[in-house]
C-alpha positions as YAML, in Angstrom:
chain: A
units: angstrom
residues:
- id: 1
  name: MET
  ca: [11.00, -10.26, -20.84]
- id: 2
  name: THR
  ca: [10.27, -13.61, -19.87]
- id: 3
  name: SER
  ca: [10.18, -15.44, -16.62]
- id: 4
  name: THR
  ca: [9.47, -18.78, -14.67]
- id: 5
  name: PHE
  ca: [8.05, -19.18, -11.18]
- id: 6
  name: ALA
  ca: [10.80, -19.98, -8.94]
- id: 7
  name: ARG
  ca: [9.25, -20.98, -5.69]
- id: 8
  name: SER
  ca: [11.12, -20.67, -2.39]
- id: 9
  name: ALA
  ca: [12.74, -24.00, -0.78]
- id: 10
  name: ALA
  ca: [12.15, -22.35, 2.80]
- id: 11
  name: TRP
  ca: [8.09, -22.92, 2.35]
- id: 12
  name: ALA
  ca: [8.47, -26.91, 2.31]
- id: 13
  name: LEU
  ca: [9.81, -26.77, 5.72]
- id: 14
  name: VAL
  ca: [6.85, -25.08, 7.44]
- id: 15
  name: GLY
  ca: [3.39, -24.02, 7.01]
- id: 16
  name: ILE
  ca: [1.45, -21.13, 8.71]
- id: 17
  name: ALA
  ca: [-1.62, -22.02, 10.72]
- id: 18
  name: GLY
  ca: [-4.62, -19.79, 10.31]
- id: 19
  name: CYS
  ca: [-4.28, -16.93, 12.83]
- id: 20
  name: GLY
  ca: [-2.70, -18.87, 15.44]
- id: 21
  name: GLY
  ca: [0.86, -18.41, 17.08]
- id: 22
  name: THR
  ca: [3.58, -15.64, 17.37]
- id: 23
  name: GLY
  ca: [7.01, -16.16, 16.24]
- id: 24
  name: PRO
  ca: [9.30, -17.63, 13.59]
- id: 25
  name: VAL
  ca: [7.52, -19.53, 10.71]
- id: 26
  name: ALA
  ca: [10.55, -19.88, 8.29]
- id: 27
  name: SER
  ca: [14.13, -19.03, 7.69]
- id: 28
  name: SER
  ca: [15.18, -16.26, 5.51]
- id: 29
  name: ALA
  ca: [16.21, -17.63, 2.06]
- id: 30
  name: ALA
  ca: [19.84, -16.70, 1.10]
- id: 31
  name: CYS
  ca: [18.13, -14.99, -2.23]
- id: 32
  name: GLY
  ca: [20.93, -17.02, -4.17]
- id: 33
  name: GLY
  ca: [22.82, -13.36, -3.99]
- id: 34
  name: GLN
  ca: [20.21, -11.67, -6.09]
- id: 35
  name: SER
  ca: [18.19, -8.71, -5.06]
- id: 36
  name: ALA
  ca: [14.69, -7.82, -5.94]
- id: 37
  name: ASP
  ca: [13.99, -4.68, -7.81]
- id: 38
  name: ALA
  ca: [10.42, -4.85, -6.07]
- id: 39
  name: LEU
  ca: [8.26, -6.92, -4.07]
- id: 40
  name: TRP
  ca: [4.76, -7.97, -4.91]
- id: 41
  name: VAL
  ca: [1.58, -9.49, -3.26]
- id: 42
  name: ALA
  ca: [-0.90, -11.12, -5.00]
- id: 43
  name: SER
  ca: [-4.21, -12.87, -4.15]
- id: 44
  name: ASP
  ca: [-7.40, -14.40, -5.49]
- id: 45
  name: TYR
  ca: [-9.12, -13.44, -2.11]
- id: 46
  name: SER
  ca: [-9.19, -16.91, -1.05]
- id: 47
  name: SER
  ca: [-5.57, -17.55, -0.61]
- id: 48
  name: SER
  ca: [-2.43, -15.16, -1.52]
- id: 49
  name: SER
  ca: [1.18, -15.23, -2.38]
- id: 50
  name: VAL
  ca: [4.19, -12.97, -2.09]
- id: 51
  name: GLY
  ca: [7.61, -12.99, -3.71]
- id: 52
  name: GLY
  ca: [10.65, -10.76, -5.42]
- id: 53
  name: LEU
  ca: [10.57, -9.43, -8.91]
- id: 54
  name: SER
  ca: [14.05, -8.66, -10.89]
- id: 55
  name: LEU
  ca: [13.84, -6.52, -14.19]
- id: 56
  name: ALA
  ca: [16.59, -8.36, -15.31]
- id: 57
  name: LEU
  ca: [15.54, -11.98, -13.80]
- id: 58
  name: GLY
  ca: [11.90, -11.97, -13.85]
- id: 59
  name: VAL
  ca: [9.92, -13.85, -10.45]
- id: 60
  name: LEU
  ca: [12.84, -14.51, -7.83]
- id: 61
  name: SER
  ca: [10.61, -16.32, -5.38]
- id: 62
  name: ASP
  ca: [6.94, -17.41, -4.91]
- id: 63
  name: ALA
  ca: [5.79, -18.13, -1.63]
- id: 64
  name: SER
  ca: [2.44, -19.60, -1.92]
- id: 65
  name: GLY
  ca: [0.61, -22.89, -1.08]
- id: 66
  name: VAL
  ca: [0.55, -21.78, 2.48]
- id: 67
  name: ASP
  ca: [-1.80, -20.03, 4.61]
- id: 68
  name: LEU
  ca: [-1.27, -16.28, 4.23]
- id: 69
  name: GLY
  ca: [-4.65, -15.24, 4.36]
- id: 70
  name: ALA
  ca: [-7.14, -13.79, 1.63]
- id: 71
  name: ASP
  ca: [-6.79, -9.94, 1.97]
- id: 72
  name: PRO
  ca: [-3.28, -9.12, 1.77]
- id: 73
  name: ALA
  ca: [-1.50, -5.61, 2.12]
- id: 74
  name: LEU
  ca: [2.51, -5.05, 1.45]
- id: 75
  name: ALA
  ca: [3.99, -2.34, 3.67]
- id: 76
  name: ILE
  ca: [7.64, -1.10, 3.64]
- id: 77
  name: SER
  ca: [9.35, 1.01, 6.21]
- id: 78
  name: ARG
  ca: [12.69, 1.99, 7.33]
- id: 79
  name: GLY
  ca: [14.22, -0.96, 4.87]
- id: 80
  name: ARG
  ca: [11.91, -3.82, 6.16]
- id: 81
  name: ALA
  ca: [9.03, -5.56, 4.09]
- id: 82
  name: PHE
  ca: [5.86, -6.69, 5.79]
- id: 83
  name: PHE
  ca: [2.83, -8.84, 4.49]
- id: 84
  name: VAL
  ca: [-0.09, -7.38, 6.22]
- id: 85
  name: ALA
  ca: [-2.57, -10.52, 6.53]
- id: 86
  name: ARG
  ca: [-5.46, -8.05, 7.44]
- id: 87
  name: ASP
  ca: [-7.87, -10.87, 7.51]
- id: 88
  name: GLN
  ca: [-6.08, -12.99, 10.27]
- id: 89
  name: SER
  ca: [-4.57, -9.99, 11.90]
- id: 90
  name: ALA
  ca: [-1.10, -11.12, 11.36]
- id: 91
  name: ILE
  ca: [2.00, -9.35, 10.25]
- id: 92
  name: ILE
  ca: [4.35, -11.61, 8.37]
- id: 93
  name: GLU
  ca: [7.96, -9.96, 8.02]
- id: 94
  name: ILE
  ca: [9.56, -11.02, 4.68]
- id: 95
  name: ASP
  ca: [13.05, -10.68, 3.43]
- id: 96
  name: PRO
  ca: [13.38, -7.46, 1.40]
- id: 97
  name: HIS
  ca: [15.77, -8.86, -0.77]
- id: 98
  name: CYS
  ca: [13.38, -11.55, -2.51]
- id: 99
  name: GLY
  ca: [10.29, -11.47, -0.60]
- id: 100
  name: THR
  ca: [10.68, -14.72, 1.30]
- id: 101
  name: PRO
  ca: [8.88, -14.79, 4.61]
- id: 102
  name: VAL
  ca: [10.90, -14.54, 7.52]
- id: 103
  name: SER
  ca: [8.62, -14.38, 10.52]
- id: 104
  name: ARG
  ca: [5.08, -13.82, 11.74]
- id: 105
  name: VAL
  ca: [3.39, -12.32, 14.78]
- id: 106
  name: ASP
  ca: [-0.41, -11.89, 15.57]
- id: 107
  name: VAL
  ca: [-1.42, -8.38, 16.10]
- id: 108
  name: PRO
  ca: [-2.44, -7.90, 19.65]
- id: 109
  name: ALA
  ca: [-6.06, -6.60, 20.64]
- id: 110
  name: PRO
  ca: [-5.94, -3.27, 22.29]
- id: 111
  name: PRO
  ca: [-7.67, -3.47, 25.76]
- id: 112
  name: GLY
  ca: [-11.30, -4.00, 25.29]
- id: 113
  name: ALA
  ca: [-11.10, -4.85, 21.70]
- id: 114
  name: PHE
  ca: [-12.97, -7.79, 20.26]
- id: 115
  name: GLY
  ca: [-13.61, -8.97, 16.84]
- id: 116
  name: ALA
  ca: [-11.90, -8.12, 13.43]
- id: 117
  name: LEU
  ca: [-8.91, -5.99, 13.95]
- id: 118
  name: ASP
  ca: [-8.08, -5.26, 10.18]
- id: 119
  name: PRO
  ca: [-4.49, -4.09, 10.63]
- id: 120
  name: GLN
  ca: [-3.68, -2.04, 7.75]
- id: 121
  name: ASP
  ca: [-0.31, -1.05, 7.65]
- id: 122
  name: VAL
  ca: [3.14, -1.15, 9.55]
- id: 123
  name: GLY
  ca: [5.44, 1.75, 10.36]
- id: 124
  name: VAL
  ca: [8.93, 0.91, 12.10]
- id: 125
  name: ALA
  ca: [10.31, 3.44, 14.44]
- id: 126
  name: ARG
  ca: [13.98, 3.97, 15.14]
- id: 127
  name: ASP
  ca: [13.80, 2.03, 18.21]
- id: 128
  name: GLY
  ca: [12.40, -1.12, 16.30]
- id: 129
  name: SER
  ca: [8.85, -0.65, 17.35]
- id: 130
  name: LEU
  ca: [6.11, -1.55, 15.00]
- id: 131
  name: TRP
  ca: [3.43, 0.80, 14.67]
- id: 132
  name: VAL
  ca: [0.04, -0.50, 13.30]
- id: 133
  name: PRO
  ca: [-2.98, 1.31, 12.33]
- id: 134
  name: LEU
  ca: [-6.34, -0.76, 12.91]
- id: 135
  name: PHE
  ca: [-9.22, 0.18, 10.35]
- id: 136
  name: ASP
  ca: [-12.08, -2.20, 12.29]
- id: 137
  name: VAL
  ca: [-10.96, -0.75, 15.92]
- id: 138
  name: PRO
  ca: [-10.37, 2.69, 16.74]
- id: 139
  name: ALA
  ca: [-6.54, 2.23, 17.86]
- id: 140
  name: LEU
  ca: [-3.09, 2.58, 16.92]
- id: 141
  name: VAL
  ca: [-1.04, -0.14, 18.41]
- id: 142
  name: VAL
  ca: [2.70, -0.22, 18.89]
- id: 143
  name: MET
  ca: [4.10, -3.54, 19.34]
- id: 144
  name: GLY
  ca: [7.61, -5.32, 19.85]
- id: 145
  name: ASP
  ca: [9.36, -7.49, 17.00]
- id: 146
  name: ASN
  ca: [8.26, -10.38, 19.27]
- id: 147
  name: GLY
  ca: [4.38, -9.19, 19.02]
- id: 148
  name: GLU
  ca: [3.98, -7.86, 22.36]
- id: 149
  name: LEU
  ca: [1.82, -4.67, 22.75]
- id: 150
  name: THR
  ca: [3.66, -1.79, 24.40]
- id: 151
  name: ARG
  ca: [1.33, 1.01, 23.74]
- id: 152
  name: THR
  ca: [-2.19, 1.63, 22.31]
- id: 153
  name: ILE
  ca: [-3.22, 4.96, 21.23]
- id: 154
  name: ASP
  ca: [-6.85, 5.61, 21.36]
- id: 155
  name: LEU
  ca: [-8.40, 6.89, 18.34]
- id: 156
  name: SER
  ca: [-12.05, 6.73, 18.92]
- id: 157
  name: GLY
  ca: [-12.60, 10.60, 19.51]
- id: 158
  name: TYR
  ca: [-11.46, 11.57, 16.12]
- id: 159
  name: ASP
  ca: [-14.69, 10.62, 14.47]
- id: 160
  name: GLY
  ca: [-18.27, 11.00, 15.61]
- id: 161
  name: ASP
  ca: [-19.29, 7.35, 14.90]
- id: 162
  name: GLY
  ca: [-16.45, 6.37, 17.25]
- id: 163
  name: ASN
  ca: [-14.18, 4.93, 14.52]
- id: 164
  name: PRO
  ca: [-11.71, 7.25, 12.29]
- id: 165
  name: ASN
  ca: [-10.89, 4.11, 9.93]
- id: 166
  name: ALA
  ca: [-6.93, 4.46, 10.19]
- id: 167
  name: SER
  ca: [-5.39, 3.26, 7.31]
- id: 168
  name: SER
  ca: [-1.82, 4.11, 6.93]
- id: 169
  name: VAL
  ca: [1.42, 5.37, 8.67]
- id: 170
  name: ALA
  ca: [4.37, 7.01, 7.68]
- id: 171
  name: MET
  ca: [7.37, 7.47, 10.31]
- id: 172
  name: VAL
  ca: [9.16, 10.61, 9.46]
- id: 173
  name: ASP
  ca: [12.41, 12.02, 11.01]
- id: 174
  name: THR
  ca: [11.70, 15.86, 11.35]
- id: 175
  name: ALA
  ca: [13.81, 18.87, 13.00]
- id: 176
  name: LEU
  ca: [11.62, 18.44, 16.03]
- id: 177
  name: GLY
  ca: [12.11, 14.52, 16.28]
- id: 178
  name: GLU
  ca: [10.50, 11.43, 15.02]
- id: 179
  name: LYS
  ca: [6.87, 11.58, 13.96]
- id: 180
  name: ALA
  ca: [4.35, 9.22, 12.92]
- id: 181
  name: PHE
  ca: [1.98, 10.54, 10.79]
- id: 182
  name: VAL
  ca: [-1.35, 8.38, 10.48]
- id: 183
  name: VAL
  ca: [-4.03, 8.91, 8.04]
- id: 184
  name: LEU
  ca: [-7.76, 8.80, 9.19]
- id: 185
  name: GLU
  ca: [-10.13, 7.91, 6.61]
- id: 186
  name: ARG
  ca: [-13.11, 9.21, 8.56]
- id: 187
  name: LEU
  ca: [-15.74, 7.01, 6.67]
- id: 188
  name: ASP
  ca: [-19.50, 6.46, 7.69]
- id: 189
  name: ASP
  ca: [-19.28, 2.88, 8.96]
- id: 190
  name: SER
  ca: [-23.12, 2.84, 9.04]
- id: 191
  name: ASP
  ca: [-23.48, 3.77, 5.48]
- id: 192
  name: GLY
  ca: [-21.36, 1.43, 3.54]
- id: 193
  name: TYR
  ca: [-18.22, 3.50, 4.55]
- id: 194
  name: ALA
  ca: [-19.34, 6.18, 2.38]
- id: 195
  name: ALA
  ca: [-16.77, 9.30, 2.34]
- id: 196
  name: ASP
  ca: [-19.00, 12.11, 3.34]
- id: 197
  name: GLN
  ca: [-16.90, 13.96, 5.46]
- id: 198
  name: ALA
  ca: [-13.04, 15.12, 5.33]
- id: 199
  name: ALA
  ca: [-10.14, 12.66, 5.98]
- id: 200
  name: TRP
  ca: [-7.37, 13.74, 8.64]
- id: 201
  name: MET
  ca: [-3.78, 13.40, 9.19]
- id: 202
  name: LEU
  ca: [-2.56, 12.97, 12.92]
- id: 203
  name: ARG
  ca: [0.88, 13.96, 13.73]
- id: 204
  name: ILE
  ca: [2.24, 11.65, 16.78]
- id: 205
  name: ASP
  ca: [5.26, 12.46, 18.60]
- id: 206
  name: VAL
  ca: [6.69, 8.59, 18.46]
- id: 207
  name: ALA
  ca: [8.93, 9.25, 21.80]
- id: 208
  name: THR
  ca: [5.95, 10.17, 24.07]
- id: 209
  name: ALA
  ca: [2.97, 8.68, 21.71]
- id: 210
  name: PHE
  ca: [1.47, 12.04, 22.07]
- id: 211
  name: VAL
  ca: [-0.99, 13.34, 19.34]
- id: 212
  name: GLU
  ca: [0.41, 16.72, 18.50]
- id: 213
  name: GLY
  ca: [-2.08, 17.74, 15.96]
- id: 214
  name: THR
  ca: [-4.59, 16.99, 13.17]
- id: 215
  name: VAL
  ca: [-4.79, 17.97, 9.72]
- id: 216
  name: VAL
  ca: [-7.42, 18.41, 7.39]
- id: 217
  name: LEU
  ca: [-6.62, 16.75, 4.21]
- id: 218
  name: ALA
  ca: [-7.23, 18.06, 0.85]
- id: 219
  name: GLY
  ca: [-8.98, 14.94, -0.53]
- id: 220
  name: ARG
  ca: [-11.60, 12.57, 0.74]
- id: 221
  name: ASN
  ca: [-11.38, 8.66, 1.01]
- id: 222
  name: PRO
  ca: [-7.63, 8.49, 0.88]
- id: 223
  name: PHE
  ca: [-7.16, 4.99, -0.50]
- id: 224
  name: GLY
  ca: [-4.46, 2.35, 0.16]
- id: 225
  name: LEU
  ca: [-0.97, 3.28, 1.66]
- id: 226
  name: MET
  ca: [0.88, 6.23, 1.69]
- id: 227
  name: VAL
  ca: [3.80, 6.52, -0.68]
- id: 228
  name: ALA
  ca: [7.06, 8.70, 0.64]
- id: 229
  name: GLU
  ca: [8.89, 10.27, -2.18]
- id: 230
  name: GLY
  ca: [10.77, 13.46, -2.72]
- id: 231
  name: GLY
  ca: [10.48, 14.42, 1.20]
- id: 232
  name: VAL
  ca: [6.66, 14.12, 0.98]
- id: 233
  name: LEU
  ca: [3.89, 11.58, 1.41]
- id: 234
  name: TRP
  ca: [1.34, 11.06, -1.49]
- id: 235
  name: LEU
  ca: [-1.80, 9.84, -1.25]
- id: 236
  name: ALA
  ca: [-4.69, 8.53, -3.71]
- id: 237
  name: ASP
  ca: [-7.95, 10.30, -2.85]
- id: 238
  name: PRO
  ca: [-10.72, 8.47, -4.86]
- id: 239
  name: GLY
  ca: [-13.45, 10.22, -2.78]
- id: 240
  name: SER
  ca: [-16.66, 8.55, -3.96]
- id: 241
  name: TRP
  ca: [-16.35, 5.58, -6.75]
- id: 242
  name: SER
  ca: [-19.25, 6.20, -8.43]
- id: 243
  name: ASP
  ca: [-18.48, 10.13, -8.91]
- id: 244
  name: ALA
  ca: [-15.70, 10.81, -11.07]
- id: 245
  name: ASN
  ca: [-16.30, 14.76, -11.11]
- id: 246
  name: GLU
  ca: [-15.22, 15.73, -7.10]
- id: 247
  name: ALA
  ca: [-13.18, 18.60, -6.69]
- id: 248
  name: ASN
  ca: [-11.95, 17.25, -3.17]
- id: 249
  name: ALA
  ca: [-10.58, 14.03, -4.55]
- id: 250
  name: GLY
  ca: [-7.46, 13.25, -6.60]
- id: 251
  name: ILE
  ca: [-3.53, 13.10, -6.29]
- id: 252
  name: GLU
  ca: [-2.69, 14.70, -2.84]
- id: 253
  name: ARG
  ca: [0.86, 15.97, -1.53]
- id: 254
  name: PHE
  ca: [1.15, 15.97, 2.08]
- id: 255
  name: ASP
  ca: [4.49, 17.96, 3.30]
- id: 256
  name: PRO
  ca: [5.34, 16.65, 6.90]
- id: 257
  name: ALA
  ca: [7.69, 19.28, 7.56]
- id: 258
  name: THR
  ca: [5.01, 21.77, 7.30]
- id: 259
  name: SER
  ca: [1.95, 19.68, 7.98]
- id: 260
  name: THR
  ca: [0.15, 21.03, 4.75]
- id: 261
  name: SER
  ca: [-1.80, 19.33, 2.07]
- id: 262
  name: GLN
  ca: [-2.82, 20.08, -1.56]
- id: 263
  name: LEU
  ca: [-4.19, 18.17, -4.49]
- id: 264
  name: VAL
  ca: [-1.69, 18.37, -7.05]
- id: 265
  name: VAL
  ca: [-4.76, 17.23, -9.76]
- id: 266
  name: THR
  ca: [-8.12, 16.91, -9.07]
- id: 267
  name: GLU
  ca: [-10.48, 14.03, -9.83]
- id: 268
  name: SER
  ca: [-12.50, 16.41, -11.89]
- id: 269
  name: ASP
  ca: [-9.31, 17.27, -14.07]
- id: 270
  name: LEU
  ca: [-8.54, 13.47, -14.66]
- id: 271
  name: GLY
  ca: [-12.23, 12.59, -15.24]
- id: 272
  name: ALA
  ca: [-11.65, 9.28, -12.97]
- id: 273
  name: SER
  ca: [-11.14, 8.37, -9.46]
- id: 274
  name: VAL
  ca: [-7.51, 8.15, -8.34]
- id: 275
  name: ALA
  ca: [-6.96, 4.43, -6.77]
- id: 276
  name: GLU
  ca: [-3.03, 4.32, -6.57]
- id: 277
  name: VAL
  ca: [-0.24, 6.62, -7.07]
- id: 278
  name: ALA
  ca: [3.36, 6.34, -7.48]
- id: 279
  name: VAL
  ca: [6.04, 9.07, -7.97]
- id: 280
  name: SER
  ca: [9.55, 9.74, -9.29]
- id: 281
  name: GLY
  ca: [11.06, 13.33, -9.52]
- id: 282
  name: SER
  ca: [8.25, 15.18, -11.22]
- id: 283
  name: CYS
  ca: [6.52, 12.50, -12.73]
- id: 284
  name: GLY
  ca: [3.41, 10.71, -10.94]
- id: 285
  name: VAL
  ca: [1.95, 7.81, -12.52]
- id: 286
  name: ALA
  ca: [-1.79, 6.85, -11.37]
- id: 287
  name: ILE
  ca: [-4.24, 4.02, -11.43]
- id: 288
  name: VAL
  ca: [-7.74, 5.71, -12.30]
- id: 289
  name: ALA
  ca: [-10.93, 4.29, -12.13]
- id: 290
  name: ASP
  ca: [-14.21, 5.61, -14.07]
- id: 291
  name: ALA
  ca: [-17.66, 6.05, -12.18]
- id: 292
  name: SER
  ca: [-19.30, 3.27, -13.93]
- id: 293
  name: ALA
  ca: [-20.45, -0.06, -12.03]
- id: 294
  name: ALA
  ca: [-17.63, -1.84, -13.39]
- id: 295
  name: ASN
  ca: [-15.06, 1.09, -12.51]
- id: 296
  name: ALA
  ca: [-12.84, 0.36, -15.31]
- id: 297
  name: THR
  ca: [-9.34, 1.33, -14.74]
- id: 298
  name: SER
  ca: [-6.68, 3.12, -16.74]
- id: 299
  name: LEU
  ca: [-3.05, 4.32, -16.33]
- id: 300
  name: VAL
  ca: [-2.47, 7.94, -16.44]
- id: 301
  name: THR
  ca: [0.55, 10.39, -15.75]
- id: 302
  name: VAL
  ca: [0.74, 13.68, -14.45]
- id: 303
  name: ASP
  ca: [3.56, 16.33, -13.77]
- id: 304
  name: VAL
  ca: [3.44, 16.62, -10.31]
- id: 305
  name: ALA
  ca: [5.01, 19.80, -10.03]
- id: 306
  name: SER
  ca: [2.77, 21.78, -12.52]
- id: 307
  name: GLY
  ca: [-0.46, 19.49, -11.93]
- id: 308
  name: ALA
  ca: [-0.41, 19.15, -16.05]
- id: 309
  name: ILE
  ca: [-1.72, 15.87, -17.25]
- id: 310
  name: GLN
  ca: [0.55, 14.27, -19.68]
- id: 311
  name: THR
  ca: [-1.05, 10.93, -20.33]
- id: 312
  name: SER
  ca: [-4.84, 11.01, -19.90]
- id: 313
  name: VAL
  ca: [-7.70, 8.13, -19.93]
- id: 314
  name: ALA
  ca: [-8.24, 9.04, -23.53]
- id: 315
  name: ASN
  ca: [-4.79, 7.93, -24.66]
- id: 316
  name: SER
  ca: [-3.75, 5.55, -21.64]
- id: 317
  name: PRO
  ca: [-1.36, 2.88, -22.97]
- id: 318
  name: LEU
  ca: [-3.28, 0.45, -20.61]
- id: 319
  name: SER
  ca: [-6.96, 0.25, -19.97]
- id: 320
  name: THR
  ca: [-9.16, -2.48, -18.93]
- id: 321
  name: ALA
  ca: [-13.14, -2.98, -18.73]
- id: 322
  name: GLY
  ca: [-13.21, -3.67, -15.21]
- id: 323
  name: TYR
  ca: [-11.24, -3.05, -12.07]
- id: 324
  name: ASP
  ca: [-8.41, -5.15, -13.07]
- id: 325
  name: LEU
  ca: [-5.36, -2.83, -12.68]
- id: 326
  name: GLU
  ca: [-3.66, -3.48, -8.97]
- id: 327
  name: GLY
  ca: [-0.19, -2.63, -7.65]
- id: 328
  name: LEU
  ca: [1.77, -0.09, -8.86]
- id: 329
  name: GLU
  ca: [5.39, 1.25, -8.41]
- id: 330
  name: ILE
  ca: [8.33, 2.85, -10.24]
- id: 331
  name: VAL
  ca: [11.97, 1.76, -10.42]
- id: 332
  name: GLY
  ca: [14.23, 3.85, -11.89]
- id: 333
  name: ASN
  ca: [12.65, 4.72, -15.12]
- id: 334
  name: VAL
  ca: [10.57, 1.85, -15.15]
- id: 335
  name: VAL
  ca: [6.88, 1.55, -14.21]
- id: 336
  name: MET
  ca: [5.48, -1.39, -12.93]
- id: 337
  name: VAL
  ca: [1.59, -2.21, -13.11]
- id: 338
  name: GLY
  ca: [-0.27, -5.21, -11.86]
- id: 339
  name: ASP
  ca: [-2.98, -6.56, -13.89]
- id: 340
  name: ARG
  ca: [-5.59, -9.22, -12.70]
- id: 341
  name: ARG
  ca: [-6.51, -10.33, -15.85]
- id: 342
  name: ARG
  ca: [-5.22, -13.89, -16.35]
- id: 343
  name: ALA
  ca: [-3.17, -14.68, -19.47]
- id: 344
  name: ALA
  ca: [-2.03, -17.72, -20.83]
- id: 345
  name: ASP
  ca: [0.99, -18.29, -18.70]
- id: 346
  name: GLY
  ca: [0.05, -16.26, -15.55]
- id: 347
  name: TYR
  ca: [-1.05, -12.78, -14.39]
- id: 348
  name: PRO
  ca: [0.81, -9.86, -15.75]
- id: 349
  name: VAL
  ca: [3.12, -7.04, -14.18]
- id: 350
  name: HIS
  ca: [3.18, -4.92, -17.18]
- id: 351
  name: LEU
  ca: [6.19, -3.00, -17.53]
- id: 352
  name: PHE
  ca: [6.68, 0.58, -18.97]
- id: 353
  name: ASN
  ca: [9.85, 2.83, -19.79]
- id: 354
  name: MET
  ca: [9.20, 6.23, -18.75]
- id: 355
  name: ASP
  ca: [10.80, 9.40, -20.26]
- id: 356
  name: ASP
  ca: [11.49, 12.99, -18.72]
- id: 357
  name: SER
  ca: [8.12, 13.81, -20.07]
- id: 358
  name: CYS
  ca: [6.26, 11.03, -18.21]
- id: 359
  name: GLN
  ca: [5.40, 9.08, -21.57]
- id: 360
  name: LEU
  ca: [5.08, 5.41, -21.40]
- id: 361
  name: SER
  ca: [6.52, 2.95, -23.65]
- id: 362
  name: PRO
  ca: [5.64, -0.74, -23.25]
- id: 363
  name: VAL
  ca: [8.21, -3.62, -23.00]
- id: 364
  name: ASP
  ca: [7.68, -6.99, -22.31]
- id: 365
  name: PRO
  ca: [5.74, -7.98, -18.92]
- id: 366
  name: VAL
  ca: [6.74, -10.31, -16.17]
- id: 367
  name: MET
  ca: [4.22, -13.11, -15.13]
- id: 368
  name: ILE
  ca: [3.19, -14.14, -11.40]
- id: 369
  name: SER
  ca: [1.29, -17.14, -10.07]
- id: 370
  name: GLN
  ca: [-1.90, -15.09, -8.93]
- id: 371
  name: PRO
  ca: [-4.00, -11.91, -9.44]
- id: 372
  name: PRO
  ca: [-1.63, -8.81, -8.07]
- id: 373
  name: VAL
  ca: [-2.67, -6.66, -5.37]
- id: 374
  name: ALA
  ca: [0.54, -4.57, -4.54]
- id: 375
  name: LEU
  ca: [4.01, -3.80, -5.78]
- id: 376
  name: ARG
  ca: [6.43, -2.03, -3.86]
- id: 377
  name: GLN
  ca: [9.90, -1.05, -4.01]
- id: 378
  name: VAL
  ca: [12.06, -1.57, -0.41]
- id: 379
  name: ARG
  ca: [13.76, 1.85, 0.12]
...
């Protein structure tokens, strides 16, 4: 499969100015009647880009050349998609059909907060409010679409150092109403964010913003954003990146119906730290990193029902010498994996067909304009 870069015309009309301003920044492109199979975010950590990717057509759009920040994340919630400009404390909504930026709001600082906020994720409640966990400030902020602060949930009491490092949020409809599940990494901020204590999951009632309870997670240092699949939430728990033999790290399954947590496979079983996970049916695919200084990455597969490793680091179809694999998604039976190593005509998003036994067969990659950071399907 080959592709060419299709740059969105909407971005010729407007630029985004640093951290300033709140409100619309561009009109949503019509997407040409096409719809992306997944959205992608890429960055060289000095500038960023975002767009849509089709398995049949390649890259549908590429919004780059404007100020999107240098530290992005890609959040999906209730059919809406958001480019999280973490270094700019901004949320840019993007068209879920092709990844074109639509509007931007600056994340409001909670009362008394100053300095960097470092927003990590966006959860959309049924009333349209946006729930945003902050990593550098001990708070979960709730805001309207126009950026106004409507609620602040103080998280300072959930870690002894005063900041539990909130990193991901999932909005879930339960038998007892809508709940927000928030991951607290609970790292040691004074010791290089060491994962020396258990991570927690908060369960918050959305209607009242009342914290109903905390759950001790099975794995430490839940990294990146949760993945919702099969009625449960999946987490990648690398623990310490310099240790590949930890029993309290691996691929974690959290059941929001029962607020229970378990590791379906441990880091010590895999022999590597789990950086990202994607799940489809009983097949789990993970990007893992070894414990060397380079944190070399590989692609592995696991039967998440039994915990059996189907593809190990030793027989991985894709391995790198450094921390190069970033961005992971499963669309149908196709696994997408981003690769930050430059090729002749761009940066590859590798594609693999996955069979019922979770085995991977490579097909031609798609090329994007910058090193990939995240790949997400809009559900």
